[in-house]
N, C-alpha and C positions, 0 to 999 in steps of 0.2 A: 901022425894023423890027428891026434888031439891038439897038438900045437897049432896045426893048420886051422882047426875048427875055431879056436879062441881068436885067432887073427881075423877070421871071417866075421866073427860077432862084433868086433870093433871096427869094422871097415866102414868107410864113408857111405851115406845113403845114395840111393840111385837117383837119377834125374827125375824119374816119374814120381817118386815119393815126395820129393821137394816141391814139385809143382802142385801136387794135391794139397800139401800143407798150406802153401800160399793162397790157393783158391779158397780154402776153408776160412783162413783169416780174413780175407777180403769180404767174403760173404757175411761174416760176423759183423764187420764194421758197417757194411751196407744196411744190415737189419737195425743196427743201433741208430744210424742216421735217419732211417725211415721212421723209427719210433719217435725220435725227437721232432721231426717235421710234422708227424701226426698230432703230437701234443700241442705244438704251436698253432696248427690249423684249428684244432678244437677250441683253444683259448680265444683265437681271433673270432671264430664264429660266435662264441658265447658273448664276447664284447659287443659284436654287431647286433646280436639279438637284444641285449640289454639296452643299447642306445635306441633301437627301434621301438622297444616297449615304452621308453620314456617319451620319445618324440611324437609318436602317433596320437596319444590322448591330447597332448598340448596343441597339436596341429588341428585336431578335430574341434577342440574348444574354441580356438581362435577363428576357425571357419564359421562356427555357429554364431559367435559374437558378431563377426563381420556381416553375416546374413541378416542379423537383426538391425544393424545400423544403416541409416541412409547413406547413400554414396557421398563421400566428402568432396568438397570443391578441390579443384586441381591446385596443388601447392607448388610453388617454384622449387626446383631442385636445390637442395642445400649446397652451398659452396664449400667445398672441401679445401679449406685453406690451411696450409701447414707452414709455420714459420721456417725460415731458412735454418739450415742446420747450424750455421755459424751464430744465429741470434740466440742469446741466453738471457731471458728477461730477468730471471731471479738473480743471476750473477752480474748483470750489467751495472756499472757504477752510476750513482745518482747524478742527475744533471745539475750543473751549477745554476743557482737562482739568477733570474734575469734582473735587469735594472728596474723594470716595471714591478716585479714581485717585491723587491726590496723597498721600493717607494711606497707600495701599498701597505706593507707591514709597518713602515715608519709612520705613515699617516694614521693607521689604526691605533698604534701605540700613543701617538700624540693626542689623538681624540680622546683616548681612554684617560690619559693623564689630565687633560683639561676637564673632563667630566668629574674625575675624582677631586680636582682642585675646586671646581665649582660647588660640589657637594660639601667639601670642607668649609668653604667660605660661607655657604648658606647656613650650615650648622653653627659656625662662629657668630654669624649675624643674628641667628635666632637666640643664641645664648646672650649676646649683648643686648638684644631687645628685651629679653626677660629680666636681665639685670637692671636695665634702664627703667623698666616698669616698676621693679621693686624699689629702686632709688626714688623714682617719682612718687610712688605711693607713700614711702617713708617721709619724703619732704612735704607732701600734701597733708599727711597726718600731723606732722610737726607744725605746719602753718595753721591748721585748724586748731590744734591745741594752744598755740601761741595766741591766736585770735580769741579763743574762748577765755584764756587767762586774762588777756587784755580787756575783754568785755566785762569779765567779772570784776577786775580791778577798777575799771571805769565806772561800773555800776555802784561801787562803794565810794567813788571819788566825787569831787565837786569841781565844776568848771565855771568860768565866767560866762554869763548869758550871751555874750558876743564873742565871735572868734578872735577878733582883733580889737579889744576894748580900748576906748579912749575915756578917761575918767573926767566927769563934769562936776556938777554940784554935789557936795558931800552931805552925808547924813547930819542933821541938826542945824544946818544953815538956816539963819533967820531971814525973813523978808516977807513982803506983801504978796509974793507970788504963790505962797502956799496957804491953804485955808486955815491950817492950825497955827500959822505963824512960823513954823519950823519945817524943814525938809525931813520927811520920814523915810527916805531911802537914798540910794546911790544912783546918780544919773550917768548914762553912757550916750553921749552925742553920736549920731550916725546918720548916714543917708537914709531917706525914706525908702522902705522896702527891704532894708537889710534883714537877713534872717535872724530871728530871736530863738534861742535854744534853751532847753531845760537845764538849770544849773545842777540838778541831780535827778535820779530816777524817782518817780512818784506817781500819784494819781491826780487827775484834774478834778478839782472840787467846785470850781466856778469858772464860767466864761460869760462875758457880756459887758455891758456899759455900767460903770460905777462912778457917777458924778465927776469929780476932778481927775480921776484916774483915766477917764475915757474908756476905750476898749481894753479890758484887763483879763488876765488869766491867773487863777490861784492854783498852786500845786501843793499837795499834801505829801510829805516825805515819811520814810520809815521811822525816823526818830520823833515824829509828831510835829516837827516844824513845818512852816509854810513859807513859800516864796511867791511874791506877786510881781507881775510883769504888766506895766501900765503904758498908756498912750499908744497902743498898737494901731497900725493901720489895717491889719488883717489878723484874724484868729483862725488857725488851721487845726485845732483840736476840739474835742467835745467833752462835756462833763461826764465823769466816770471812766474816761479813757486812761489806760496805763501808758506812761511814757518812760523812756530811758534817758540816761544822761546824754546830752548833746542833741537830743531829738528836737526838731523844729516844732515850735508851738505857735509861732506867729511872725509878723513883720514889723519893723520899726515904723512908727508914725508920729503924728502930732495931735492926737485926739484928746479931748478933755481939757484940763487946765495946763496948757503947754504953749510955749513961745516959739517952738521949732521942733523938728524931728529929733527925737531921742528916746531912749528906753529908761523908764523909771523902774529900778530893781529894788524890791523891799523884802526884808527878812523878818519873820515873826517866830519866836521859839515855840509857840503853840497856836492853835486856832483862835484862842481868846486872849492871847498875850499882846502887849503893845509892840510896835516895831522896834528893832534894834539896829545898830550900825552893821551893815553887811560886810565891811572890810575885815574887822577882827574875826567875825564869824567864819568867813571864807578862809582866812589864814590858818585858823585852828584846824580846819579840815583839809589842809594841804591842797589848796585849790590848784588845779592843773591848768596850765596855759596851753590848751589844745583846742 
């Protein structure tokens, strides 16, 4: 009897018990699915509420601004252009330059090179001009210095009273043509009107008519000596005037005791001394034939 009872305790369940167990398991799964659906619905409703809370104030604000603004003019509808899917601007290879583009670049480069070359040539010309001016200034200064030196040398020098002298009657010649019986100077025959110049620098101490001398000029020199120029046809200086070597003082003539146009040139060592032979006097002073 006991052995039968143990066997009945381990016997398989009845069909009604297995059905009840399955129903309970299905019900539990259904409740779990229902809970998950309820959570999803709650979260969805919360998201919708949040979106509405954000959109409604912005919508109200935009409506208020639109109410304050005047109606805008009708604008054409924008063209919604979308490039073809096969067109990729960023990745498209660059187009090869055309002949026109290359020619334009070459012309621009050539123009730039010419402009640079012209600028360089202008700068070189400016430098050359400055150098030429400096050289010209140096030459001009040298010429002025040379002229000043020549003038200073000439001022100390003695020259013949005629530029191309021809020697006539000598000093000391005897004859009735001279009032003292002897010639007191050196004659230089020349055409009437020939320029007569100062034999050395000095001061004019006399001009006018002096008997046998005719029209005459007396010059006083630095060393105290005097030179006289007689028989002039014209006098171009005045008493008290300073003259320089070679400066014109008159013109050849035939005034006074004269038989033809010539210059009577006379030298006196001082204003009160008697006349002396002009040729030795001039040679001692290194007379310049200029």
